[in-house]
C-alpha positions, 0 to 999 in steps of 0.5 A, a space after each residue: 108580417 114575419 117577426 111579431 109576437 102575441 102581447 095579450 089574449 082575452 076570452 069573454 065566454 066559455 070555459 075560460 070566461 073573463 080570462 085575460 093574459 099578457 105574454 112575453 117574447 121568448 119562451 112562455 110555458 103554460 103549466 097546470 093540472 089536466 082540465 085547467 084549460 091549457 088546451 082551451 087557451 091553445 085553441 083560442 089562440 089558434 082559432 082567433 089567428 087562423 080560423 076554424 081548422 080545415 080537415 080537423 078531427 071531429 073530436 077537436 071540432 067538438 072540443 072547440 065548440 064545447 069550450 069556446 063556442 060563442 066566445 069573443 077572443 081578442 088577441 093583441 100583438 107586438 112588433 119591433 117596427 110596427 104598431 100593435 094590431 088587435 084581432 077580435 073574433 067570435 069563434 066560428 066567424 070572420 075575424 075583425 082586424 084593426 090597429 090599436 087605435 081601432 082603425 080597421 085593417 082591410 084587405 087581409 085574410 087571417 085564415 090564409 096564414 100569411 098575415 100574422 102567421 102562427 105555427 101551431 101544433 098539438 103533440 098528436 099533429 107533430 106525431 102525424 107529421 113524423 109518421 108521414 114519410 110520403 104525403 103533404 105534411 112534411 113538404 108543407 113544413 118547407 113550402 110554407 116558408 116560401 109561400 109566394 115563390 111556391 104559389 108562383 111555381 104551382 101556377 106555372 106548373 098548372 099552366 104547363 100541365 094544361 098545355 100538356 093536357 091540351 097537347 094530349 087531347 090533340 094527339 088523341 084526336 089526331 090518332 083517331 083521325 089517322 085510324 079513321 082515314 086508314 080504315 076508309 082507305 082499306 075500305 076503298 081497297 086498290 081502286 087504281 087496279 079496278 080502273 085498269 081492269 075495266 075494258 076500254 070504253 071507246 071500243 063500245 062507244 058510238 059517240 065520243 062526246 059521251 066520254 067528254 060528258 062523263 068526265 065533265 060530270 065528275 068535275 061538276 060534282 067536285 065543283 058543286 061540293 066546293 061551292 057548298 063548302 064556300 056557302 057554308 063557310 060564309 054562313 057559319 063564320 057570320 053566325 059565329 062572329 055575331 054570337 061572339 060579338 053579342 056575348 062580348 057586348 052583353 058581358 061588357 054591359 055591366 057595372 063593376 061596382 054595386 049601387 051606392 058603393 063608396 067606390 062608385 068613382 072608380 066604377 064610372 071610369 071602368 064603365 066609360 072604358 067599357 062603353 068605348 070598347 063596346 062601341 068599337 066592337 059593335 062597329 067592327 062587328 057591323 063592318 065584318 058582317 057587311 063584308 061577309 054579307 056582300 061576298 055572299 050576295 055577290 057570289 050567290 048569282 055566280 053559283 046560280 049560273 054554275 048550277 044552271 051550267 051543271 044542269 044543262 051539262 047533266 041534261 046533255 049527258 042524259 041525252 048522250 046516255 040514251 044514244 048508247 046505253 051500253 057505253 053509258 053503263 060502261 062509263 058509269 062503272 068507270 066513273 064510279 071506279 075513277 071516283 074511288 081513285 080520286 077519293 083514295 088520293 084525297 084520303 092519302 093526302 089527308 092521311 099524310 097531313 094528319 100524320 105530319 100533324 101528329 108528328 108535330 104534336 109529338 115533337 111539341 110534347 117533348 118540349 112541353 114535357 121538358 118545360 114541365 119538368 124544369 118547372 117541377 125542378 124549381 119546386 125541389 130547388 126551393 125546398 132544398 134551399 129551405 131545408 138547408 136553411 132549416 138545417 143550420 138551426 136544428 143542430 147535429 142530432 136532427 137531419 132534414 133532406 129533400 129526395 127529389 121525385 121519390 114520392 110516387 104516391 099518386 102513381 101508385 094510386 093510379 096503378 092501384 085503381 087500374 088493377 081494381 076489378 081485375 081477377 089478378 091475385 096478390 095485387 100488393 105484390 104486383 103493385 110493388 113491382 109495377 111502381 118500379 117501372 117509371 111512369 113514362 116507360 109504363 105509358 109507352 108499354 101501355 101504348 104499344 100493348 107490349 107484354 114482353 117489355 113489361 115482363 122484361 121490366 117486372 119479371 112477372 111472367 108473360 101471362 100475368 103481364 098480359 092481364 095487367 096490361 088488359 086491366 090498365 089499358 081499360 083504366 089509364 090514358 098513357 098520355 096522362 100517365 107519362 106526366 103523372 106527378 112525382 113529388 119530393 120526399 122530405 126525410 126528417 131523421 134523428 141520430 139515435 146513436 148515443 156514442 160512436 158513429 152517427 146512426 140516423 133513422 127517419 122519423 117514421 121509424 122512430 119510437 113514439 118518444 123520439 118522433 116529436 123530439 125529431 120534429 121539434 128542432 125543425 118546428 123551432 127553427 122554421 121561422 120567426 113567427 110565434 110558435 105554439 105547441 100543445 103538450 108535445 111531451 106525452 111521448 117525448 124522450 127526456 134524453 133527447 129533449 135535453 140533447 136536441 130540444 132544449 139547446 134549440 129553444 135556448 138558441 132560438 128564443 131571442 128571435 121568436 116567441 115560443 108558447 109551450 103548453 107542457 107537463 115536462 119540467 125540462 122545457 121551462 127549467 132547462 129552456 130558461 122560460 121567460 114567463 111561466 103561466 100557471 093555470 087552474 080550474 074550479 071545475 066550471 071554468 079555467 083561470 090563470 092562477 099565477 104568472 112569473 119567472 121560473 124562480 117565481 113559479 118554482 113551487 108550482 113547477 115542482 108540484 105540477 111537473 115533478 110530482 111534488 117536493 117529496 118526489 123531487 127530493 127523492 129523485 135528487 137523492 137517487 141521482 146523487 145531487 146535493 
């Protein structure tokens, strides 16, 4: 529900006990002395429409509890093409949402901020966004304007990241396998040379049958290993299928609805589908187990026959060994050596297979990284599109731009964690140099343990680079580092030149008085949902208010409701407030003293915002007014 407005708000208890206030579309300015309940009114609207704030400061939470704790706040809405909606919430509890005729509205979650969205900020929150040149707050200004698209992109990104992580795990395992196979080959040494160095056995053999028997004995060992593998495979696959089938049948044997649920009809249909599926799964399981059991039964006597043959051949070999002990010892030595040759050949095949698998994994990783980066580009494209739309509504004094992949905060944090605990000095300087090396390049340097390349990239000196690599290699996985998240940087800039060529400065570099002024046109132009700003002018620059903010308010108020809690007369007067709400307090509770147009509340505006009629008259005379 994008285009809507707050029609009324009432508060049952707390500092604003028994307050009822009707608002209008356009610009609403709430004025009053400090302590009159203006900020309490702002929090009542924020908490009712958005829930208790996550990550709020303790002082803000304490303020909400002290001024609104236990109060029932009711907010009604108005929209051109939709019936009125009523939101009731006991502060700190779940909201109840209904139509004006009390019919409940189900399936909505106000706290997500997508139903009845409200843009609400305090002056301190605006200044925090201005100060954060990298991080999440500025990006949220853009991302919140295309939530469904961003959610889908981030789901796709998460899937691409899972694929990369799985690929990285597979590469790590394949590398370990390669290392293990290479070590085993090195342990065997040159087995073929050792066989060639042995004297010919037949020169020492009285019975040639011993040669045939010895060779057959080696084959028998391989046959026994093959038989054992087949038996283990049949047993293992039967157990795995039985376990998986049992888990599936158990998980599917449940109802989707609760007892006595009004949705029981749907639940029964789901149960019928699952019952049919369970029956089919159970039939397939029984058939599979029958096939495996039959194969095991049929093969068991054959393996028994094979074992009997092996036993007879082993007995014959023992007899032949006794006939010529010297030949038997020579054959035993040759058998051991030839077994090593066979093992080496097998290891080489496995090594080559592992190498081929590793190459395929690396090739697949390149495609996965390309997909990940293309998906990541969709985030930047969406933000650039939103920023371009916002720029149309902010005017010439404020500029908003998206710098792709310029936020290296996560990369910097990972490098910082890697350097912690090392004996390296001046880690701030080191970090500044290291961050200039792109993550994929740093990952390759770490993988190769290449201190020379790191020195070329950073000019830190060979010894320092070696120590840096030692520290980072203990803490960082190169495969994860090469795909570390690099985010966009959202630049919000204000033209601080009052004449001549424009001179734009980022909001983080502006004075306190200019920070909020730079943000306000963007907040005003973001979308059509109501905007609530609580006292932004504590540090506002009046010149820039007139140059940037007032113009934006006048231009945008026909299409969105703006509620300003303010002490600055420029906003209601120059902005042409459609409604001025004057609040006051008797010390125990705040209340609405008066509502009306700027003309209706002229004396209150002069007294509260201009310092009184005398001060206003003195300024008028000083400025030469008539």
